[in-house]
C-alpha positions in Angstrom: 0.0 0.0 0.0 1.3 3.4 -0.9 2.0 5.7 2.0 -0.3 8.6 2.3 0.9 12.1 1.5 1.2 14.4 4.5 -0.9 17.6 4.8 -0.1 20.3 7.3 -2.8 22.7 8.5 -2.0 26.1 10.1 -4.6 27.7 12.4 -6.1 24.3 13.2 -7.8 25.5 16.3 -9.7 28.2 14.4 -13.1 27.8 12.7 -11.7 26.9 9.2 -8.9 24.8 10.8 -11.4 22.7 12.7 -13.5 22.0 9.6 -10.4 21.2 7.5 -9.1 18.7 10.0 -12.6 17.1 10.4 -13.0 16.7 6.6 -9.5 15.5 6.0 -9.7 12.9 8.7 -13.0 11.7 7.3 -11.7 11.5 3.7 -8.5 9.6 4.7 -6.6 10.7 1.7 -3.9 12.3 3.7 -1.9 11.9 6.9 -3.1 15.0 8.8 -0.8 17.3 10.8 -2.8 20.0 12.6 -0.8 22.9 14.0 -1.8 25.9 16.2 -0.5 28.2 18.8 -1.1 26.8 22.2 -2.6 23.4 23.0 -5.0 21.4 20.9 -8.6 22.4 21.0 -9.8 20.0 18.4 -12.1 17.2 19.3 -11.6 13.6 18.0 -8.5 11.8 16.8 -7.0 10.6 13.5 -4.6 13.4 13.2 -1.3 14.5 14.8 -1.3 17.9 16.6 1.9 20.0 16.8 2.2 23.3 18.6 3.5 26.0 16.3 4.0 29.7 16.7 4.2 30.9 13.0 5.8 34.2 14.0 9.0 32.5 15.2 11.0 31.6 12.2 13.2 28.9 13.9 10.0 27.2 15.1 8.6 27.1 11.6 11.8 25.7 10.2 12.0 23.0 12.9 8.4 21.9 12.7 8.4 21.7 8.9 11.7 19.9 8.7 10.5 17.4 11.3 7.0 16.8 9.7 8.0 17.1 6.0 4.5 17.8 4.7 3.7 17.4 1.0 0.9 19.9 1.1 0.4 23.0 3.4 -2.9 24.7 3.8 -2.1 28.1 5.4 -5.4 29.2 7.1 -3.9 30.9 10.1 -4.2 34.7 10.1 -5.1 37.7 12.1 -8.6 38.4 10.6 -10.3 40.8 13.0 -10.3 43.8 10.6 -10.5 46.6 13.2 -7.8 44.9 15.4 -5.6 44.8 12.3 -6.1 48.5 11.7 -5.3 49.4 15.4 -2.4 46.9 15.8 -0.6 47.1 12.5 2.6 45.6 13.7 0.9 42.5 15.1 -1.1 42.2 11.9 2.0 42.4 9.8 3.7 39.7 11.8 0.7 37.4 11.6 -0.3 37.9 8.0 3.0 38.7 6.2 6.0 37.5 8.2 4.4 34.1 9.1 3.5 33.5 5.5 7.0 34.4 4.4 8.5 31.9 6.9 6.2 29.1 5.7 6.9 29.8 2.1 10.6 29.5 2.6 10.2 26.0 4.1 7.5 25.0 1.6 10.0 25.8 -1.2 12.7 23.7 0.5 10.3 20.8 0.7 8.7 21.4 -2.7 5.4 21.2 -0.9 2.1 22.4 -2.5 1.3 25.7 -0.7 -2.3 26.7 -0.4 -2.9 30.2 0.9 -6.3 31.3 2.2 -7.1 34.9 1.2 -9.9 37.3 1.3 -12.3 39.6 -0.6 -10.9 42.4 1.5 -8.0 42.8 -0.9 -10.5 44.6 -3.1 -11.8 48.2 -3.0 -15.5 47.3 -2.9 -16.5 49.4 -5.8 -17.9 46.5 -7.7 -18.9 42.9 -7.2 -19.2 40.0 -7.6 -15.6 39.7 -8.7 -13.7 37.1 -10.8 -10.2 35.8 -10.1 -8.9 38.4 -12.6 -10.2 41.5 -10.8 -7.6 44.1 -9.8 -6.9 44.3 -6.0 -7.0 47.7 -4.3 -7.4 47.2 -0.5 -8.9 50.0 1.6 -7.8 48.7 5.0 -4.7 47.4 6.6 -5.9 43.8 6.9 -6.5 43.8 3.1 -3.1 45.2 2.5 -1.4 42.5 4.5 -3.4 39.7 2.8 -2.5 41.1 -0.6 1.1 41.2 0.4 0.8 37.6 1.4 -0.7 36.8 -2.0 2.2 38.5 -3.8 4.7 36.4 -1.8 2.8 33.3 -2.7 2.6 34.1 -6.4 6.4 34.6 -6.5 7.1 31.1 -5.1 9.5 28.7 -6.8 7.3 25.7 -6.0 3.6 24.9 -6.5 1.1 27.3 -5.0 -2.6 28.0 -5.0 -4.7 30.9 -3.5 -8.2 30.2 -2.1 -9.9 33.6 -1.8 -13.1 33.6 0.3 -15.8 36.0 1.7 -17.5 36.4 5.0 -16.9 32.9 6.4 -19.5 31.8 9.0 -20.0 28.5 10.9 -20.0 26.9 14.3 -16.7 26.2 15.9 -16.5 23.1 18.1 -16.1 25.3 21.3 -18.8 27.8 20.2 -16.1 30.4 20.6 -17.2 32.7 17.7 -20.4 34.3 16.8 -21.6 34.8 13.3 -24.4 36.7 11.5 -26.8 33.8 11.8 -26.3 33.2 15.5 -26.3 36.9 16.2 -29.6 37.5 14.4 -31.2 34.4 15.9 -30.1 35.2 19.5 -31.0 38.9 19.2 -34.5 38.2 17.8 -35.2 35.4 20.3 -34.4 37.9 23.1 -36.8 40.4 21.5 -33.9 42.8 20.7 -34.1 45.3 17.8 -31.1 45.0 15.5 -29.6 47.5 13.0 -28.4 45.7 9.9 -26.7 47.3 6.9 -28.2 47.0 3.5 -25.5 48.7 1.4 -22.8 46.1 1.7 -22.8 43.1 -0.7 -21.1 39.7 0.0 -21.3 36.1 -1.0 -21.3 34.5 2.5 -19.4 31.3 2.8 -20.2 28.3 5.1 -16.9 27.3 6.8 -17.5 23.6 5.7 -17.7 24.8 2.1 -14.4 26.8 2.3 -12.7 23.7 3.8 -14.1 21.5 1.1 -12.8 23.9 -1.6 -9.3 24.0 -0.1 -9.3 20.2 0.1 -10.4 19.9 -3.6 -7.3 22.1 -4.5 -5.1 19.8 -2.4 -6.5 16.6 -3.7 -6.2 17.7 -7.3 -2.8 19.4 -6.9 -4.5 22.5 -8.5 -2.5 25.7 -8.8 -3.4 29.4 -9.4 -6.1 31.5 -7.8 -9.6 30.2 -7.0 -12.6 32.0 -5.6 -14.1 29.8 -3.0 -17.3 31.3 -1.6 -21.0 30.8 -1.2 -23.2 31.2 -4.3 -25.6 33.9 -3.1 -24.9 37.6 -3.5 -26.6 39.2 -0.5 -26.5 42.2 1.9 -26.3 41.6 5.6 -29.9 42.9 5.9 -31.0 40.2 3.4 -29.0 37.6 5.4 -30.8 38.7 8.6 -34.2 38.5 7.0 -33.5 35.0 5.6 -32.3 33.9 9.1 -35.5 35.3 10.7 -37.6 33.5 8.1 -35.9 30.2 8.6 -36.3 30.3 12.4 -39.8 31.9 12.2 -38.7 34.9 14.2 -40.1 38.5 14.3 -38.6 40.3 11.2 -40.0 43.6 12.3 -37.2 43.8 14.8 -34.7 44.0 11.9 -34.0 47.6 11.1 -32.4 48.5 7.8 -29.5 50.9 8.0 -26.4 51.7 6.0 -22.6 51.7 6.7 -22.5 55.5 7.2 -24.2 54.9 10.5 -21.3 52.9 12.0 -17.9 54.2 12.9 -15.3 51.5 12.8 -11.5 51.9 12.9 -11.1 50.1 9.5 -13.0 50.9 6.3 -15.1 48.0 4.8 -15.4 47.5 1.1 -19.0 48.0 0.1 -19.4 45.6 -2.7 -17.4 42.4 -3.0 -18.6 38.9 -3.4 -17.2 36.3 -5.8 -18.0 34.6 -9.1 -17.2 31.0 -8.5 -17.6 29.4 -12.0 -13.8 28.7 -12.2 -13.8 26.6 -9.0 -17.1 24.9 -10.0 -15.7 24.0 -13.4 -12.1 23.1 -12.6 -12.4 21.7 -9.1 -16.0 20.5 -9.0 -16.7 22.9 -6.1 -20.4 22.9 -5.1 -21.1 25.3 -2.2 -24.5 25.3 -0.3 -27.0 28.1 -0.8 -27.3 30.5 2.2 -30.7 29.0 3.1 -29.3 25.5 3.1 -26.3 26.7 5.2 -28.7 28.1 7.8 -30.3 24.7 8.1 -26.9 23.0 8.6 -26.1 25.5 11.3 -29.5 25.0 13.0 -28.8 21.3 13.3 -25.3 21.9 14.6 -26.6 24.3 17.3 -29.0 21.6 18.6 -26.2 19.1 18.6 -23.8 21.4 20.4 -26.3 22.1 23.1 -27.4 18.5 23.6 
């Protein structure tokens, strides 16, 4: 029997990381090495967990030379957009330097390097966007992710970039909220919520993003792929769909626009992705937003039981 190729996941404790490890363990195509800062927060077994601080170059060198992965999915990043704006040095270390250290080792190992990127590399003047659209970030987070992309595109070994949009889902430890949970919990508590109707996105279920990254890995695909949900919606429309699904009071959802909120980082108004390339070349089939709400609803019940 041929030995399985090794795949190493960064940010394995995060939402995307948890979904990647779950799906990879289930598929059994690869030997899975999950890495993260601090101890393992992943449930289950079938994978090896290695502590790794990506911002320490010697640690990245050591762990990669010890584990010798054939594929690396780099999902770890500092993604809180306002925190990135306010703590630019920390953001640069997490999103640019860490990527640089990993790339150096990936090149030595000739590993297939898959970098998870974002719609925030775009200005937000138009959408949905294709893989060919010109990046022009309007916040620091977007700038660092674009710099990461440029490092990846200059690699001497095989690379791919999976760009995504507004990822939502349920982490195993329920550590993060998302638009669906926030709307559901607010309306159940009878709270009125203000939701913007002038930003457009293609919201992405975390399971779908993980599946898209794994398709890239399984097929040894290279280049840039848009991996997002299929529906082009405003947060207000997402809130209304959530209320409809859970049969909650929609009159509590108040339509507003982004000028009403002051945030340290600017948000692109209109992004969202065209996903035909990933559908055609990878066989990527994401769930509709309505179906994703149903999946989350089941997970909430399971998590609480």
